[in-house]
C-alpha positions as CSV (number, residue, x, y, z in Angstrom):
1,M,0.0,0.1,0.0
2,A,2.9,2.3,0.8
3,G,4.4,1.7,-2.7
4,I,1.1,2.5,-4.4
5,T,0.6,5.6,-2.3
6,G,4.2,6.7,-3.2
7,V,3.5,6.3,-7.0
8,L,0.3,8.2,-6.7
9,V,1.9,11.0,-4.8
10,L,4.6,11.2,-7.4
11,A,2.0,11.2,-10.3
12,G,0.6,14.3,-8.8
13,F,-2.3,13.1,-6.5
14,A,-2.5,14.8,-3.0
15,L,-1.5,12.6,-0.1
16,T,-5.1,12.7,1.3
17,T,-6.3,11.4,-2.2
18,A,-3.4,8.7,-2.6
19,I,-4.0,6.9,0.6
20,P,-7.6,6.1,0.1
21,L,-7.0,5.2,-3.6
22,A,-4.1,2.8,-2.5
23,S,-6.3,1.3,0.3
24,V,-9.0,0.5,-2.5
25,V,-6.3,-1.3,-4.5
26,A,-5.4,-3.4,-1.3
27,V,-8.9,-4.2,-0.5
28,A,-9.4,-5.3,-4.2
29,L,-6.4,-7.6,-4.0
30,I,-7.5,-9.2,-0.8
31,G,-11.0,-9.8,-2.3
32,H,-9.6,-11.2,-5.3
33,A,-7.5,-13.6,-3.3
34,M,-10.4,-14.6,-1.1
35,F,-13.2,-15.1,-3.7
36,V,-12.0,-15.1,-7.3
37,N,-8.8,-17.2,-6.9
38,A,-9.7,-18.8,-3.6
39,P,-7.2,-21.3,-2.2
40,V,-8.5,-24.9,-2.5
41,D,-7.3,-28.3,-1.0
42,P,-5.4,-30.2,-3.6
43,V,-7.4,-33.1,-5.0
44,P,-5.5,-36.4,-4.6
45,T,-5.0,-38.2,-8.0
46,E,-5.3,-41.6,-6.4
47,T,-7.7,-42.5,-3.7
48,V,-6.1,-44.3,-0.7
49,Q,-8.1,-47.0,0.7
50,S,-7.4,-48.6,4.0
51,D,-7.8,-52.2,4.7
52,P,-11.3,-53.5,5.4
53,V,-12.3,-53.7,8.9
54,Q,-12.5,-57.3,10.2
55,T,-14.7,-58.4,13.0
56,A,-13.3,-60.6,15.8
57,D,-14.5,-64.2,15.5
């Protein structure tokens, strides 16, 4: 966020405008990570089956 704010200030935006704009970018990146490209559990390619349970005789 500090880097984006710095770039915006160097581009001519006022600091009071650059900080909210940079925070919107940060929130958008977090939202993208959570909902668009959400982390998922890897799907195993092979199903591991345990030995069948045997009852006592």
